[in-house]
C-alpha positions, 0 to 999 in steps of 0.5 A: 460769189453767191448772194445771201438768200435770207431776204429772198426767203422772207416773202415765202416765209410770210406766205407760209405764216399767213397760210398757217394762220388762216389754217387755224380754226381761230384764224378762220373765226377771226376773219368771220367776226372781223368781216361782220364787224366791218360790215356793221361799221360800213353800214353805219358810216355810209348812212344805211337808213334801215340800219340807222332807223333800227338803231333809233327805234331800239334806243328810243324804246329802251330809253322809255323803259329805263325812264319808266322802271328806275329800279331796272335802270339802277341795276343796269348801272351797277352791272355796266359800272362794276361787273362788265366795266372794261377795267373789271375785265382788264383786272380779270385778265391781269390776274390770269397773266400774273398767275401764268407769270408766277408759273413761269409761263411768261411768254404766253402771259406777255402775249395775252397782255399785249393782246389786251393792249392792242384791243385798247389801241384799236378801239381808240383809233376806230372811235377817233376815225369813225367819230360817231355821236352818242344818243342824245336825250332830254332826260338822260339816265347815264352819261359817257364821253368820247365817240360811240362806235365801237362800244368799249364795254362790249369790245373789251368784254368780248376780247377778255372773255375769249382770251380767258377761255383760251388760257383756261384751255391752255391750263387744261381745266376740266370740261365742265368748268370750260362749259361754265366759262363759255356760258359766263362769257356769253352772258357777260358780253350780252350784259355789256351790249344790253346795258350800254343800249338800255342806259342810252349811251350807245346805239345797238350797232355800236355794241354789235360792232364792239363785240364782233371786233373784240372777238375777232381781235382775240381770235386773231391773237390766238391763231397767231400764237398757234402759228408762231408756236405750233408745239405749244398748243392749247393742250399745253404739253407741260400742263398735260404732263403734270396732270398725267403724273398726278399722285395715284396715276402710274407713269406710262411704261416705255419700251426703253428704260433709263432715259426719259425726256422731260415734258415740263413746260415750267422752264420755258 
């Protein structure tokens, strides 16, 4: 009697899946960003004095500026509390998820939502594990709780922006809108990083690690999606077919007549 070969194929399938994940451009980017974040965290945890001195110098300088310019400080609090706040980012992603769900593209909607939840969980575990203290000031201009590294604002902003850009490509938005989205994403992450350090509630390396980790985690999720669903790439067969059949554009002629395959992705 032959033994079932299902379990024996599992390692081979895992190796193929891992190789496919690494072969994805998003997978390579995920490895790069995550390695950079791990390096930043390792330098802080091991007490690398040049890095810690840089953190203290940048924080002290920006705190002095914040005290001397209360108008800038007030504007920074508005930006950090409303524009780049993690809940603002989550609401933006939730709107995209609801839109996808309404269009019956529910698998990718759930995937994006689960990635957001994973980012929140990973950040909490890392903060608890690293346990880095926040900057302490005699005259604080803002306050925050829990451990400092990685920055939640920076990590959530980076992960959310990457996911939204991916979903925008999935929806086949015009290239001009995608370019605007990339610029907005860069500004959003930069604003999250700068305001947290400017307001004296994070060290510079906290925000750098958060932005790198958020980007790496979201890129890893994108690569995993393409590996698990090779036929559903960012060009979105259903959306592409819909754009190809808009009014005013003739359907492409096929050499055969009678039967035409449906390319709609709405029922998936």
